C-alpha positions as CSV (number, residue, x, y, z in Angstrom):
1,M,128.4,148.7,62.1
2,S,128.0,146.8,65.2
3,N,125.1,147.4,67.7
4,V,127.3,146.4,70.6
5,T,127.7,149.2,73.1
6,P,131.0,149.4,75.0
7,R,130.9,148.0,78.4
8,L,131.6,150.6,81.1
9,P,133.5,149.6,84.2
10,P,131.4,149.6,87.4
11,R,131.2,153.0,89.2
12,L,131.1,151.4,92.7
13,I,132.6,148.2,94.1
14,V,131.2,146.4,97.1
15,G,133.2,143.9,99.1
16,Q,134.8,143.2,102.5
17,D,138.0,144.7,103.8
18,C,140.7,142.7,105.6
19,H,138.7,142.9,108.9
20,A,135.5,141.5,107.2
21,R,133.8,144.9,107.3
22,W,131.6,145.7,104.3
23,V,133.0,148.4,102.1
24,V,131.7,150.5,99.2
25,R,134.2,152.4,97.2
26,D,134.3,154.0,93.7
27,R,136.6,152.5,91.1
28,L,139.1,155.4,91.5
29,G,139.3,155.1,95.3
30,L,138.1,158.7,95.7
31,C,135.1,158.0,97.9
32,G,133.5,155.2,99.8
33,G,132.5,154.0,103.2
34,W,132.0,151.1,105.6
35,F,128.7,149.4,106.3
36,V,127.3,147.1,109.0
37,D,126.3,144.4,106.5
38,R,126.2,143.4,102.9
39,A,122.6,144.4,102.3
40,E,123.3,148.0,103.6
41,A,126.4,148.3,101.4
42,I,124.5,147.1,98.3
43,R,121.5,149.3,99.1
44,D,123.7,152.4,99.4
45,A,125.7,151.6,96.3
46,M,122.4,151.1,94.3
47,F,121.1,154.4,95.7
48,E,124.2,156.3,94.8
49,T,124.2,155.0,91.2
50,G,120.5,155.5,90.7
51,G,120.1,151.8,90.1
52,A,122.0,152.0,86.8
53,P,122.6,148.6,85.3
54,R,126.2,147.3,85.8
55,A,127.2,150.3,87.9
56,V,127.8,148.2,91.0
57,R,130.0,145.2,91.2
58,L,130.7,142.7,94.0
59,A,134.4,142.3,94.5
60,P,135.7,138.7,94.6
61,G,138.6,139.6,96.9
62,V,139.5,142.1,99.6
63,V,138.4,145.7,99.1
64,E,140.4,148.4,100.9
65,P,139.2,152.0,100.8
66,D,142.0,154.6,100.4
67,V,141.9,156.6,103.6
68,S,145.1,158.5,103.0
69,L,145.0,162.2,102.5
70,D,146.1,163.7,99.2
71,D,148.2,166.9,99.0
72,E,145.0,169.0,98.7
73,A,143.4,167.5,101.8
74,K,146.4,167.5,104.1
75,P,146.2,169.9,107.0
76,R,148.6,172.8,106.5
77,A,151.0,174.0,109.2
78,R,150.1,177.4,110.4
79,P,152.8,180.1,110.5
80,P,153.8,181.1,114.0
81,S,151.7,184.0,115.3
82,A,153.3,187.2,116.1
83,A,153.3,187.8,119.8
């Protein structure tokens, strides 16, 4: 048996978006946010992961958070009220 533990993917990714703003997002694109600078982004990511080793990764390229609404989060049209 091998003593090698499987390497888990990072939980949070830190990088810059196409406008050079600092972004933190989870690997599934379900949550994240923008930050004023790199240090704040990393500080928040480390806090959110409890400082877990390898839970945060700096992205080599552009990071874009998904700000679209899924079907569950989309506002629903209200039926016309009876007058």
